[in-house]
Every structure is written in structure tokens, then in C-alpha cells.
BALOBA-1460 file (C-alpha; in Angstrom, 3 decimals):
// residues 316
<rec num="1" residu="m" x="-26.092" y="-24.800" z="-45.035"/>
<rec num="2" residu="s" x="-22.342" y="-24.377" z="-45.822"/>
<rec num="3" residu="e" x="-22.573" y="-20.692" z="-44.960"/>
<rec num="4" residu="l" x="-23.134" y="-21.227" z="-41.254"/>
<rec num="5" residu="v" x="-19.999" y="-20.312" z="-39.186"/>
<rec num="6" residu="v" x="-19.166" y="-20.988" z="-35.584"/>
<rec num="7" residu="f" x="-17.419" y="-18.262" z="-33.446"/>
<rec num="8" residu="k" x="-16.093" y="-19.168" z="-30.054"/>
<rec num="9" residu="a" x="-13.775" y="-17.540" z="-27.501"/>
<rec num="10" residu="n" x="-10.484" y="-19.381" z="-26.988"/>
<rec num="11" residu="e" x="-11.633" y="-20.078" z="-23.414"/>
<rec num="12" residu="l" x="-14.492" y="-22.226" z="-24.615"/>
<rec num="13" residu="a" x="-12.209" y="-24.314" z="-26.863"/>
<rec num="14" residu="i" x="-10.277" y="-25.334" z="-23.847"/>
<rec num="15" residu="s" x="-13.124" y="-25.425" z="-21.171"/>
<rec num="16" residu="r" x="-14.274" y="-28.480" z="-19.344"/>
<rec num="17" residu="y" x="-17.594" y="-29.874" z="-20.324"/>
<rec num="18" residu="d" x="-19.374" y="-33.257" z="-21.180"/>
<rec num="19" residu="l" x="-21.979" y="-33.166" z="-23.857"/>
<rec num="20" residu="t" x="-23.286" y="-35.948" z="-25.910"/>
<rec num="21" residu="e" x="-22.752" y="-35.850" z="-29.708"/>
<rec num="22" residu="h" x="-26.293" y="-34.523" z="-30.335"/>
<rec num="23" residu="e" x="-26.161" y="-31.923" z="-27.487"/>
<rec num="24" residu="t" x="-22.677" y="-30.795" z="-29.085"/>
<rec num="25" residu="k" x="-24.328" y="-30.486" z="-32.504"/>
<rec num="26" residu="l" x="-27.360" y="-28.615" z="-31.149"/>
<rec num="27" residu="i" x="-25.173" y="-26.017" z="-29.412"/>
<rec num="28" residu="l" x="-22.934" y="-25.610" z="-32.514"/>
<rec num="29" residu="c" x="-25.858" y="-24.898" z="-34.646"/>
<rec num="30" residu="c" x="-27.127" y="-22.262" z="-32.248"/>
<rec num="31" residu="v" x="-23.868" y="-20.711" z="-31.853"/>
<rec num="32" residu="a" x="-23.587" y="-20.555" z="-35.640"/>
<rec num="33" residu="l" x="-27.027" y="-18.559" z="-35.812"/>
<rec num="34" residu="l" x="-25.740" y="-15.936" z="-33.424"/>
<rec num="35" residu="n" x="-24.328" y="-12.614" z="-34.683"/>
<rec num="36" residu="p" x="-20.965" y="-12.387" z="-32.713"/>
<rec num="37" residu="t" x="-20.394" y="-8.676" z="-33.624"/>
<rec num="38" residu="i" x="-23.175" y="-7.579" z="-31.268"/>
<rec num="39" residu="e" x="-22.243" y="-5.573" z="-28.202"/>
<rec num="40" residu="n" x="-24.250" y="-6.077" z="-25.073"/>
<rec num="41" residu="p" x="-26.759" y="-8.393" z="-26.567"/>
<rec num="42" residu="t" x="-30.362" y="-8.367" z="-25.403"/>
<rec num="43" residu="r" x="-32.347" y="-11.396" z="-24.521"/>
<rec num="44" residu="k" x="-33.777" y="-11.455" z="-27.944"/>
<rec num="45" residu="e" x="-30.307" y="-11.143" z="-29.580"/>
<rec num="46" residu="r" x="-29.084" y="-14.284" z="-27.487"/>
<rec num="47" residu="t" x="-32.284" y="-16.051" z="-28.475"/>
<rec num="48" residu="v" x="-32.023" y="-18.655" z="-31.382"/>
<rec num="49" residu="s" x="-35.125" y="-20.208" z="-33.108"/>
<rec num="50" residu="f" x="-35.364" y="-22.576" z="-36.040"/>
<rec num="51" residu="t" x="-37.885" y="-24.916" z="-37.384"/>
<rec num="52" residu="y" x="-37.435" y="-28.650" z="-37.194"/>
<rec num="53" residu="n" x="-37.177" y="-28.749" z="-40.934"/>
<rec num="54" residu="q" x="-34.357" y="-26.125" z="-40.929"/>
<rec num="55" residu="y" x="-32.500" y="-28.270" z="-38.482"/>
<rec num="56" residu="a" x="-32.930" y="-31.488" z="-40.449"/>
<rec num="57" residu="q" x="-31.490" y="-29.486" z="-43.474"/>
<rec num="58" residu="m" x="-28.616" y="-28.249" z="-41.477"/>
<rec num="59" residu="m" x="-27.640" y="-31.663" z="-40.056"/>
<rec num="60" residu="n" x="-28.750" y="-33.843" z="-43.038"/>
<rec num="61" residu="i" x="-31.273" y="-35.840" z="-41.108"/>
<rec num="62" residu="s" x="-35.002" y="-36.506" z="-41.629"/>
<rec num="63" residu="r" x="-37.620" y="-34.090" z="-40.230"/>
<rec num="64" residu="e" x="-39.104" y="-36.838" z="-38.361"/>
<rec num="65" residu="n" x="-35.802" y="-37.604" z="-36.585"/>
<rec num="66" residu="a" x="-35.078" y="-33.928" z="-36.101"/>
<rec num="67" residu="y" x="-37.844" y="-33.325" z="-33.576"/>
<rec num="68" residu="g" x="-36.915" y="-36.429" z="-31.503"/>
<rec num="69" residu="v" x="-33.217" y="-35.470" z="-31.349"/>
<rec num="70" residu="l" x="-33.888" y="-31.932" z="-30.589"/>
<rec num="71" residu="a" x="-36.350" y="-32.791" z="-27.770"/>
<rec num="72" residu="k" x="-33.918" y="-35.127" z="-26.160"/>
<rec num="73" residu="a" x="-30.857" y="-33.057" z="-26.609"/>
<rec num="74" residu="t" x="-32.486" y="-29.961" z="-25.437"/>
<rec num="75" residu="r" x="-33.896" y="-31.525" z="-22.195"/>
<rec num="76" residu="e" x="-30.392" y="-32.711" z="-21.251"/>
<rec num="77" residu="l" x="-28.686" y="-29.636" z="-22.381"/>
<rec num="78" residu="m" x="-30.765" y="-27.595" z="-19.812"/>
<rec num="79" residu="t" x="-28.983" y="-29.448" z="-17.053"/>
<rec num="80" residu="r" x="-25.428" y="-29.282" z="-18.484"/>
<rec num="81" residu="t" x="-22.694" y="-26.836" z="-17.256"/>
<rec num="82" residu="v" x="-19.370" y="-25.526" z="-18.689"/>
<rec num="83" residu="e" x="-16.299" y="-24.965" z="-16.561"/>
<rec num="84" residu="i" x="-13.848" y="-22.254" z="-17.471"/>
<rec num="85" residu="r" x="-10.665" y="-21.966" z="-15.757"/>
<rec num="86" residu="n" x="-8.034" y="-18.997" z="-15.449"/>
<rec num="87" residu="p" x="-4.637" y="-20.247" z="-15.812"/>
<rec num="88" residu="l" x="-3.242" y="-17.155" z="-14.020"/>
<rec num="89" residu="v" x="-5.332" y="-17.673" z="-10.842"/>
<rec num="90" residu="k" x="-6.731" y="-20.364" z="-8.757"/>
<rec num="91" residu="g" x="-10.393" y="-20.977" z="-9.176"/>
<rec num="92" residu="f" x="-12.851" y="-21.414" z="-12.001"/>
<rec num="93" residu="e" x="-16.338" y="-20.363" z="-13.303"/>
<rec num="94" residu="i" x="-19.149" y="-22.805" z="-13.735"/>
<rec num="95" residu="f" x="-22.477" y="-21.854" z="-15.611"/>
<rec num="96" residu="q" x="-25.118" y="-23.198" z="-17.938"/>
<rec num="97" residu="w" x="-25.000" y="-22.981" z="-21.794"/>
<rec num="98" residu="t" x="-28.793" y="-22.111" z="-21.976"/>
<rec num="99" residu="n" x="-31.282" y="-21.226" z="-19.451"/>
<rec num="100" residu="y" x="-34.621" y="-21.345" z="-21.449"/>
<rec num="101" residu="a" x="-36.067" y="-23.462" z="-24.056"/>
<rec num="102" residu="k" x="-39.535" y="-23.608" z="-25.834"/>
<rec num="103" residu="f" x="-41.041" y="-26.099" z="-28.271"/>
<rec num="104" residu="s" x="-43.983" y="-25.349" z="-30.457"/>
<rec num="105" residu="s" x="-45.451" y="-27.388" z="-33.165"/>
<rec num="106" residu="e" x="-43.110" y="-26.269" z="-35.695"/>
<rec num="107" residu="k" x="-39.876" y="-24.895" z="-34.066"/>
<rec num="108" residu="l" x="-37.574" y="-24.656" z="-31.282"/>
<rec num="109" residu="e" x="-36.528" y="-21.483" z="-29.393"/>
<rec num="110" residu="l" x="-33.391" y="-21.584" z="-27.305"/>
<rec num="111" residu="v" x="-31.791" y="-18.720" z="-25.022"/>
<rec num="112" residu="f" x="-28.274" y="-18.608" z="-24.124"/>
<rec num="113" residu="s" x="-27.361" y="-17.896" z="-20.432"/>
<rec num="114" residu="e" x="-26.196" y="-14.399" z="-19.609"/>
<rec num="115" residu="e" x="-22.965" y="-15.868" z="-18.084"/>
<rec num="116" residu="i" x="-21.783" y="-17.478" z="-21.437"/>
<rec num="117" residu="l" x="-22.271" y="-14.424" z="-23.437"/>
<rec num="118" residu="p" x="-18.578" y="-12.893" z="-23.041"/>
<rec num="119" residu="y" x="-17.498" y="-16.139" z="-24.862"/>
<rec num="120" residu="l" x="-19.775" y="-15.771" z="-27.729"/>
<rec num="121" residu="f" x="-20.027" y="-11.987" z="-28.569"/>
<rec num="122" residu="q" x="-17.480" y="-9.278" z="-29.082"/>
<rec num="123" residu="l" x="-14.394" y="-11.639" z="-28.970"/>
<rec num="124" residu="k" x="-10.944" y="-10.750" z="-28.798"/>
<rec num="125" residu="k" x="-9.159" y="-14.168" z="-28.988"/>
<rec num="126" residu="f" x="-11.352" y="-16.762" z="-30.748"/>
<rec num="127" residu="i" x="-11.701" y="-19.599" z="-33.183"/>
<rec num="128" residu="k" x="-13.835" y="-19.619" z="-36.115"/>
<rec num="129" residu="y" x="-14.822" y="-22.497" z="-38.400"/>
<rec num="130" residu="n" x="-17.509" y="-23.651" z="-40.733"/>
<rec num="131" residu="l" x="-20.232" y="-25.866" z="-39.333"/>
<rec num="132" residu="e" x="-20.091" y="-28.009" z="-42.503"/>
<rec num="133" residu="h" x="-16.659" y="-29.292" z="-41.375"/>
<rec num="134" residu="v" x="-17.696" y="-30.659" z="-38.245"/>
<rec num="135" residu="k" x="-21.468" y="-31.729" z="-38.153"/>
<rec num="136" residu="s" x="-20.807" y="-35.241" z="-39.340"/>
<rec num="137" residu="f" x="-18.661" y="-36.134" z="-36.368"/>
<rec num="138" residu="e" x="-19.692" y="-39.312" z="-34.787"/>
<rec num="139" residu="n" x="-17.744" y="-39.162" z="-31.474"/>
<rec num="140" residu="k" x="-18.627" y="-36.686" z="-28.844"/>
<rec num="141" residu="y" x="-14.939" y="-35.885" z="-28.176"/>
<rec num="142" residu="s" x="-14.092" y="-35.161" z="-31.747"/>
<rec num="143" residu="m" x="-15.461" y="-31.529" z="-31.678"/>
<rec num="144" residu="r" x="-13.519" y="-30.806" z="-28.430"/>
<rec num="145" residu="i" x="-10.215" y="-31.812" z="-29.860"/>
<rec num="146" residu="y" x="-10.995" y="-30.120" z="-33.304"/>
<rec num="147" residu="e" x="-11.518" y="-26.883" z="-31.425"/>
<rec num="148" residu="w" x="-8.571" y="-27.269" z="-29.249"/>
<rec num="149" residu="l" x="-6.237" y="-28.087" z="-32.211"/>
<rec num="150" residu="l" x="-7.681" y="-25.047" z="-34.188"/>
<rec num="151" residu="k" x="-7.068" y="-22.843" z="-31.334"/>
<rec num="152" residu="e" x="-3.459" y="-23.881" z="-31.152"/>
<rec num="153" residu="l" x="-2.854" y="-23.540" z="-34.955"/>
<rec num="154" residu="t" x="-4.424" y="-20.111" z="-34.988"/>
<rec num="155" residu="q" x="-2.318" y="-19.008" z="-32.108"/>
<rec num="156" residu="k" x="0.814" y="-20.187" z="-33.892"/>
<rec num="157" residu="k" x="-0.369" y="-18.756" z="-37.041"/>
<rec num="158" residu="t" x="0.351" y="-21.946" z="-38.984"/>
<rec num="159" residu="h" x="-1.517" y="-24.658" z="-40.910"/>
<rec num="160" residu="k" x="0.609" y="-27.395" z="-39.698"/>
<rec num="161" residu="a" x="2.157" y="-28.255" z="-36.353"/>
<rec num="162" residu="n" x="2.964" y="-31.014" z="-33.798"/>
<rec num="163" residu="i" x="0.968" y="-30.037" z="-30.827"/>
<rec num="164" residu="e" x="1.942" y="-31.731" z="-27.342"/>
<rec num="165" residu="i" x="-0.072" y="-32.267" z="-24.269"/>
<rec num="166" residu="s" x="0.434" y="-34.295" z="-21.274"/>
<rec num="167" residu="l" x="-1.864" y="-37.287" z="-20.903"/>
<rec num="168" residu="d" x="-3.188" y="-35.893" z="-17.416"/>
<rec num="169" residu="e" x="-3.940" y="-32.573" z="-19.124"/>
<rec num="170" residu="f" x="-5.843" y="-34.107" z="-22.073"/>
<rec num="171" residu="k" x="-8.029" y="-36.240" z="-19.679"/>
<rec num="172" residu="f" x="-8.588" y="-33.314" z="-17.513"/>
<rec num="173" residu="m" x="-9.841" y="-31.203" z="-20.428"/>
<rec num="174" residu="l" x="-12.235" y="-33.969" z="-21.574"/>
<rec num="175" residu="m" x="-13.405" y="-34.735" z="-18.002"/>
<rec num="176" residu="l" x="-11.887" y="-38.325" z="-18.212"/>
<rec num="177" residu="e" x="-9.686" y="-38.217" z="-15.129"/>
<rec num="178" residu="n" x="-11.480" y="-41.223" z="-13.691"/>
<rec num="179" residu="n" x="-11.673" y="-43.200" z="-16.908"/>
<rec num="180" residu="y" x="-9.422" y="-45.215" z="-19.200"/>
<rec num="181" residu="h" x="-6.589" y="-45.943" z="-16.848"/>
<rec num="182" residu="e" x="-4.915" y="-48.236" z="-19.424"/>
<rec num="183" residu="f" x="-3.621" y="-46.242" z="-22.515"/>
<rec num="184" residu="k" x="-4.674" y="-49.045" z="-24.880"/>
<rec num="185" residu="r" x="-8.455" y="-48.468" z="-23.716"/>
<rec num="186" residu="l" x="-8.052" y="-44.603" z="-24.306"/>
<rec num="187" residu="n" x="-6.725" y="-45.234" z="-27.556"/>
<rec num="188" residu="q" x="-9.317" y="-47.602" z="-28.636"/>
<rec num="189" residu="w" x="-12.342" y="-45.572" z="-27.469"/>
<rec num="190" residu="v" x="-11.297" y="-41.976" z="-27.684"/>
<rec num="191" residu="l" x="-8.064" y="-41.324" z="-29.663"/>
<rec num="192" residu="k" x="-8.897" y="-43.553" z="-32.662"/>
<rec num="193" residu="p" x="-12.505" y="-42.401" z="-33.071"/>
<rec num="194" residu="i" x="-11.304" y="-38.773" z="-32.938"/>
<rec num="195" residu="s" x="-8.657" y="-39.332" z="-35.640"/>
<rec num="196" residu="k" x="-11.329" y="-41.113" z="-37.799"/>
<rec num="197" residu="d" x="-13.752" y="-38.394" z="-37.543"/>
<rec num="198" residu="l" x="-11.214" y="-35.580" z="-38.230"/>
<rec num="199" residu="n" x="-9.605" y="-37.341" z="-41.085"/>
<rec num="200" residu="t" x="-12.913" y="-38.402" z="-42.649"/>
<rec num="201" residu="y" x="-15.229" y="-35.489" z="-42.270"/>
<rec num="202" residu="s" x="-13.328" y="-32.325" z="-41.358"/>
<rec num="203" residu="n" x="-10.748" y="-30.110" z="-43.107"/>
<rec num="204" residu="m" x="-8.160" y="-31.510" z="-40.744"/>
<rec num="205" residu="k" x="-5.723" y="-34.226" z="-41.135"/>
<rec num="206" residu="l" x="-4.379" y="-35.770" z="-37.872"/>
<rec num="207" residu="v" x="-2.067" y="-38.417" z="-36.593"/>
<rec num="208" residu="v" x="-1.693" y="-39.108" z="-32.988"/>
<rec num="209" residu="d" x="1.542" y="-40.311" z="-31.404"/>
<rec num="210" residu="k" x="2.587" y="-40.721" z="-27.875"/>
<rec num="211" residu="r" x="5.768" y="-40.614" z="-25.705"/>
<rec num="212" residu="g" x="6.873" y="-42.027" z="-22.340"/>
<rec num="213" residu="r" x="6.795" y="-45.511" z="-20.788"/>
<rec num="214" residu="p" x="4.135" y="-45.564" z="-19.527"/>
<rec num="215" residu="t" x="2.650" y="-43.043" z="-21.835"/>
<rec num="216" residu="d" x="2.674" y="-39.621" z="-20.247"/>
<rec num="217" residu="t" x="2.489" y="-37.237" z="-23.420"/>
<rec num="218" residu="l" x="0.283" y="-37.140" z="-26.434"/>
<rec num="219" residu="i" x="1.599" y="-35.600" z="-29.759"/>
<rec num="220" residu="f" x="-1.011" y="-34.462" z="-32.247"/>
<rec num="221" residu="q" x="0.412" y="-34.120" z="-35.763"/>
<rec num="222" residu="v" x="-2.127" y="-31.976" z="-37.400"/>
<rec num="223" residu="e" x="-2.488" y="-30.114" z="-40.677"/>
<rec num="224" residu="l" x="-5.454" y="-27.767" z="-41.513"/>
<rec num="225" residu="d" x="-6.475" y="-27.210" z="-45.030"/>
<rec num="226" residu="r" x="-6.287" y="-23.600" z="-46.239"/>
<rec num="227" residu="q" x="-5.271" y="-22.416" z="-42.681"/>
<rec num="228" residu="m" x="-3.179" y="-19.387" z="-43.917"/>
<rec num="229" residu="d" x="-6.349" y="-18.013" z="-45.430"/>
<rec num="230" residu="l" x="-8.330" y="-18.702" z="-42.309"/>
<rec num="231" residu="v" x="-5.563" y="-16.992" z="-40.159"/>
<rec num="232" residu="t" x="-5.822" y="-13.998" z="-42.320"/>
<rec num="233" residu="e" x="-9.590" y="-13.742" z="-41.913"/>
<rec num="234" residu="l" x="-9.290" y="-14.325" z="-38.119"/>
<rec num="235" residu="e" x="-6.974" y="-11.457" z="-37.865"/>
<rec num="236" residu="n" x="-9.186" y="-9.172" z="-39.918"/>
<rec num="237" residu="n" x="-12.257" y="-10.089" z="-37.831"/>
<rec num="238" residu="q" x="-10.295" y="-9.687" z="-34.521"/>
<rec num="239" residu="i" x="-9.119" y="-6.169" z="-35.773"/>
<rec num="240" residu="k" x="-12.808" y="-5.167" z="-36.241"/>
<rec num="241" residu="m" x="-13.952" y="-6.627" z="-33.139"/>
<rec num="242" residu="n" x="-11.271" y="-4.774" z="-31.089"/>
<rec num="243" residu="g" x="-12.252" y="-1.542" z="-32.658"/>
<rec num="244" residu="d" x="-8.828" y="-0.613" z="-33.961"/>
<rec num="245" residu="k" x="-8.291" y="1.301" z="-37.040"/>
<rec num="246" residu="i" x="-8.545" y="-0.869" z="-40.137"/>
<rec num="247" residu="p" x="-6.955" y="-0.174" z="-43.486"/>
<rec num="248" residu="t" x="-9.341" y="0.868" z="-46.114"/>
<rec num="249" residu="t" x="-8.852" y="-2.382" z="-48.387"/>
<rec num="250" residu="i" x="-9.759" y="-4.515" z="-45.291"/>
<rec num="251" residu="t" x="-12.565" y="-2.451" z="-44.212"/>
<rec num="252" residu="s" x="-14.174" y="-2.784" z="-47.624"/>
<rec num="253" residu="d" x="-14.081" y="-6.465" z="-47.641"/>
<rec num="254" residu="s" x="-14.901" y="-6.893" z="-43.979"/>
<rec num="255" residu="h" x="-17.920" y="-4.737" z="-44.269"/>
<rec num="256" residu="l" x="-19.004" y="-6.556" z="-47.354"/>
<rec num="257" residu="h" x="-18.572" y="-9.943" z="-45.723"/>
<rec num="258" residu="n" x="-20.212" y="-8.765" z="-42.493"/>
<rec num="259" residu="g" x="-23.314" y="-7.786" z="-44.488"/>
<rec num="260" residu="l" x="-23.230" y="-11.151" z="-46.436"/>
<rec num="261" residu="r" x="-23.276" y="-13.174" z="-43.115"/>
<rec num="262" residu="k" x="-26.096" y="-11.141" z="-41.608"/>
<rec num="263" residu="t" x="-28.117" y="-11.466" z="-44.875"/>
<rec num="264" residu="l" x="-27.664" y="-15.307" z="-44.942"/>
<rec num="265" residu="h" x="-28.291" y="-15.392" z="-41.291"/>
<rec num="266" residu="d" x="-31.604" y="-13.570" z="-41.535"/>
<rec num="267" residu="a" x="-32.644" y="-15.548" z="-44.467"/>
<rec num="268" residu="l" x="-32.031" y="-18.748" z="-42.514"/>
<rec num="269" residu="t" x="-33.965" y="-17.511" z="-39.484"/>
<rec num="270" residu="a" x="-36.815" y="-16.342" z="-41.842"/>
<rec num="271" residu="k" x="-36.381" y="-12.716" z="-41.068"/>
<rec num="272" residu="i" x="-36.178" y="-11.993" z="-44.863"/>
<rec num="273" residu="q" x="-37.290" y="-13.961" z="-47.910"/>
<rec num="274" residu="l" x="-34.414" y="-14.171" z="-50.668"/>
<rec num="275" residu="t" x="-35.154" y="-15.009" z="-54.266"/>
<rec num="276" residu="s" x="-33.882" y="-18.301" z="-55.637"/>
<rec num="277" residu="f" x="-31.243" y="-16.489" z="-57.383"/>
<rec num="278" residu="e" x="-30.183" y="-14.334" z="-54.407"/>
<rec num="279" residu="a" x="-30.109" y="-17.337" z="-52.078"/>
<rec num="280" residu="k" x="-27.799" y="-19.308" z="-54.646"/>
<rec num="281" residu="f" x="-25.569" y="-16.316" z="-55.398"/>
<rec num="282" residu="l" x="-25.069" y="-15.414" z="-51.677"/>
<rec num="283" residu="s" x="-24.322" y="-18.888" z="-50.853"/>
<rec num="284" residu="d" x="-21.750" y="-19.279" z="-53.615"/>
<rec num="285" residu="m" x="-20.134" y="-15.995" z="-52.565"/>
<rec num="286" residu="q" x="-19.880" y="-17.264" z="-49.009"/>
<rec num="287" residu="s" x="-18.318" y="-20.607" z="-49.928"/>
<rec num="288" residu="k" x="-15.704" y="-18.947" z="-52.144"/>
<rec num="289" residu="y" x="-14.956" y="-16.492" z="-49.435"/>
<rec num="290" residu="d" x="-14.381" y="-19.348" z="-46.993"/>
<rec num="291" residu="l" x="-12.137" y="-20.966" z="-49.646"/>
<rec num="292" residu="n" x="-9.956" y="-17.838" z="-50.293"/>
<rec num="293" residu="g" x="-10.297" y="-15.902" z="-47.174"/>
<rec num="294" residu="s" x="-11.048" y="-12.579" z="-48.890"/>
<rec num="295" residu="f" x="-13.028" y="-11.122" z="-51.738"/>
<rec num="296" residu="s" x="-9.918" y="-10.250" z="-53.831"/>
<rec num="297" residu="w" x="-11.249" y="-12.811" z="-56.475"/>
<rec num="298" residu="l" x="-14.526" y="-10.988" z="-57.106"/>
<rec num="299" residu="t" x="-14.979" y="-9.400" z="-60.573"/>
<rec num="300" residu="q" x="-16.540" y="-5.955" z="-60.652"/>
<rec num="301" residu="k" x="-19.840" y="-7.372" z="-61.866"/>
<rec num="302" residu="q" x="-19.983" y="-9.880" z="-58.972"/>
<rec num="303" residu="r" x="-19.016" y="-7.173" z="-56.420"/>
<rec num="304" residu="t" x="-21.784" y="-4.855" z="-57.743"/>
<rec num="305" residu="t" x="-24.405" y="-7.608" z="-57.685"/>
<rec num="306" residu="l" x="-23.199" y="-8.595" z="-54.129"/>
<rec num="307" residu="e" x="-23.579" y="-4.949" z="-53.127"/>
<rec num="308" residu="n" x="-27.015" y="-4.477" z="-54.773"/>
<rec num="309" residu="i" x="-28.575" y="-7.604" z="-52.956"/>
<rec num="310" residu="l" x="-27.058" y="-6.545" z="-49.612"/>
<rec num="311" residu="a" x="-28.216" y="-2.927" z="-49.927"/>
<rec num="312" residu="k" x="-31.666" y="-4.303" z="-50.954"/>
<rec num="313" residu="y" x="-32.051" y="-5.812" z="-47.564"/>
<rec num="314" residu="g" x="-30.484" y="-2.964" z="-45.653"/>
<rec num="315" residu="r" x="-27.312" y="-4.968" z="-44.696"/>
<rec num="316" residu="i" x="-24.877" y="-2.500" z="-46.049"/>
């Protein structure tokens, strides 16, 4: 399901929470199935549902394993909280990710809490990435660092940088203040697994260095594939979400891509039934858009076909 894209507010990328590997992947899958452009989402619009077969396909696991993984992750997720701090004032927010879950014989239904909605819908400063790039991570901290690094690169509008963080801040973000007092153990059980995951499965390349004796600073030497295209796309989406005037050339592509995402989302959630040609064509269009960051490569025939399919399902 390479068309699934995760949108998150920057605050979530640097928030404090502790989820297991499977809880993290469940949250990411659910976030990717939301429509982040909705204003004032209703309970229905903050509700995600999918079959166990669909989840198995998304995560490349068996259908039998999917049910067990989802049942355990969902039960534990209902007790988890996320902590968001405002650097400008003392104090912080704590709230649940979700507040309702329902299992049936075939599917799971999950409802996001009202408190988390500002960090998932109508975003002003946010990160965006393809679920395909992160779903194979094996360490629960890898996703946290991937999102944090992506936020830093996006804000710097670059694809390559050395990003520094104090050791205390790093451990605080991951809720590890009381763990790994020796750097060599932190390196063995946290930093090395993170580097392995990002370098093996994601579109990031990472080398972690340190400074100080004893170590007091971590240096993340990171490079993101095709980041310049991603930055352009993020800016275009940010302009649209902020409601500012958009140049005609951007409006056309943004409108087309928004319709494409909605159609693929509705097909995944069984709201519409695409033909085999339509499903393959739209998935290919999404993959190429992710690669190029725009629709400038479309031939007139491809554009016409794309517009006709989206119009057929009322998405443009």
C-alpha cells in the first residue's frame, strides 16, 4: 500500500510518549487513513476502520498474525498517553491517542480522541512521509527519531544536515531519563538499532556521532532521499491548508493530487470499488508523484485519464 501517507503536526514529532513497535505501527496506519484536510472533523471523520486482511496487506504480515497483533496493540494503546510541551511556557498537555475501539469478526474500528485532533487535521507546520518507508522498522525508537529528523530537515529546507541534540534532551524526548546511564549501553540498545532501521528500511541515511567526555551531545548526520521534492510538496500543502492564495499552476496540481489521495483512501476503506485498471493506474500515479513531488511529468493522455477517473468517483 505504497500510497498511504502519514501527516503529523510538528509538535507530535517531538512529543513524549512510549509505544511498543506494534502500537506505533497501528497508530501510523490509522493516521495514514485519515484525511488531514478536513476542518472540524466529526466523530465519523476521526474514526478509522479496516479489515484484518487489509492490515495484513499494509504491514506485510499474515492474516492470522494480523488479528493477534491488532488485538494486543489496541488493548495496550487504549491506556497510552502522549505528552506535548510548549517551549514558550511552563506546562504541558497529556491526552490519549484514541478513546474507543471495536472489534468485529472481520475488522477493527478505532476512534481518535478529540484532544489529538489539532495535531492531525488542518495542519500549519507538519511532517509528511510515506508509510512504506517506515513500516518495517524493528526498534520502537526508530520511528521517533525518523520523525524528529524529518521535522528538522523540513524546517531547514534541506535534504542533508548535521543535527545536534544534548544527550539529556534526547533521553527526555524518548522518556529514557532513568535508563541507560552508561553511554555504551544507550549506544548498543538504542542508537545502533535506530541507525540500522533507518539505513536498511527507510529513505534516510544516518550516521550517529557524539561529543564530550563524558558524552553530552549527539550528532545525527542525516541525508534524506529526494528531500528537495518533499520540501516543495510540503510547502504546497501548507499553503493550501493555511488558506492563502495559491498560484494557478500549484492549485491545479494540488487539486488533482488531493483528489487522487481521497480516491485511494476511499478505495482502501471500501467506500468505493475501483476496477483493476483504475487501482493500478492510480497507485502508479501516486508513486510517481511521491518520487517527483509534482505532476509536471504527466503526459496529456495521463492527465486526462487521471481526471476522468477522479471525476467518475466525484473526487474532483
